[in-house]
C-alpha positions, 0 to 999 in steps of 0.5 A: 541162503535161497529159499525154495519159494524163489526158486521155484518163482525164478523157475516159473518166470523163466518158463514163462519167457520162453514160452511167451517168446518162442512163437516170436521166434518161430515168427522171426525165422519164418520171416528170414527164410521169405526174405531171403528165398525172395532175395534169391529169386530177385538175384536169380531174376536179375542174373537172368535179366543181365544175361539176356541184355548180355545177349542182346547187346551181344547180338546187336554187337554182332549186326551193327559189325556185319553191316559195315563189313558186309555191305560194299558200295559201287561206283561204276565209272563216276566221271568227276572226282568230287562225286567220289568224295560226296559218296564216301562223306555219306557212307561214313554219315551212316557207318559204311567204310566199303567204297569199289570204283569200278573204272573211276577217274583219276582221284585227284584232292578233289576227292578227298577234299568232297569227303572231308571227316569221309576221308579215309574211305577214299583212300581204303577205295577198291578199284576194280577194272570191271564189276566181274573182276570185283563179284569174283574178287569179292565173292559178291553174293547178293546185287542191287541196282539202284535206279531213277528209271524204275521199270513196270509190270513187263520190264522185268529187270526194273521192277524195284524195291523202294528204299524202305522195303530193301532195308527192312526186307535185307540180310547182311549175313552175306556179302551184298554190293549196292550199285550206283552208276554213271552219272549222266546214263547211270548203271546199263540194262546189262549191268543191272539184269545181272543184280538180284533186284532193283531199289529205286526212290520215288521222285516227281516225274518232272525231274525224276534223276537225283544227284548220287550223294543224295539218293545214296543217303536215302538209300544209307539211311533206310538201311541203318536206322533198320539195321538191328531188324537184319539179323533173325535168331535162328534164321540165316538167308539163303546163300548165292549158291543155294538160289543158283541151284533153285534157278537151275531146277526151274530152268529145267523145268521150264525147259520141258515145257512147249512154249516160245523161248523169249517166254522160257526166258521172261518166265525164268526172270520172273521166277528169278526175281521173285527169289531174290525180292522173298529173302529166302531161308536157307530151309526154305530154298532147301525145301523149294529145291526137293520140290522143283525136282521132283515135278522134273523127275514127274514130268521127265517119266511121262 
């Protein structure tokens, strides 16, 4: 038989228990919500970080792919097959694979032997009778001449970049040819004139000419170590066609000037050198082109 006093005491204990436990449960609930919110925030942050990391990796992979696909190493009229092998071996060291041979000697076993693990590069080398045939066939957009005989301020075709400067500046989104000349005489003046820029390795003046594979190793190293800096997000280098139009507009502008023909040629060559070394973007080329045309039209009206 339940007594009234017993029932009242029990109800009071129940009420006290409920009253005492309620704030703790609220605090626990609040802590749980904060913990859940923090976990969600961390999860979102980690997710975004993962997405950014994947994007960076994807961009790096793209740059490496462009580095391998768009750079052509051109050996002009090589004299000995062994040097072809040495050059191929050096290319393999730095992930380059496009070897082009212009009017080469017969590829004897020496070329494959000296290539060692770069043998596949010799086997897949493209052979052309002339540089012009190669340029047209592969649609080369940017040409780099290598020379051990760099010129000064008055030799406009031979104002050089150092390999480090080339590596930092070069954008491999376009097809690029790097030319190495004959073992004895190097590249001709005409071949160098036809290039966009010239690269030269500083050496002791008492013996300035390097073996081709040694020179190639220095240039390839500078290109390779900077391969992650080539592609700049949101920027694209101007195409060869855009550069050609710029030079064409400048030529027409220079033709208005009453100066000797040799000064016009030097002025145009200087402009072309600056455009080539600057590695201007497509947007910059478009803006510059508009200014040159307005100047030309303004002069034509007078």
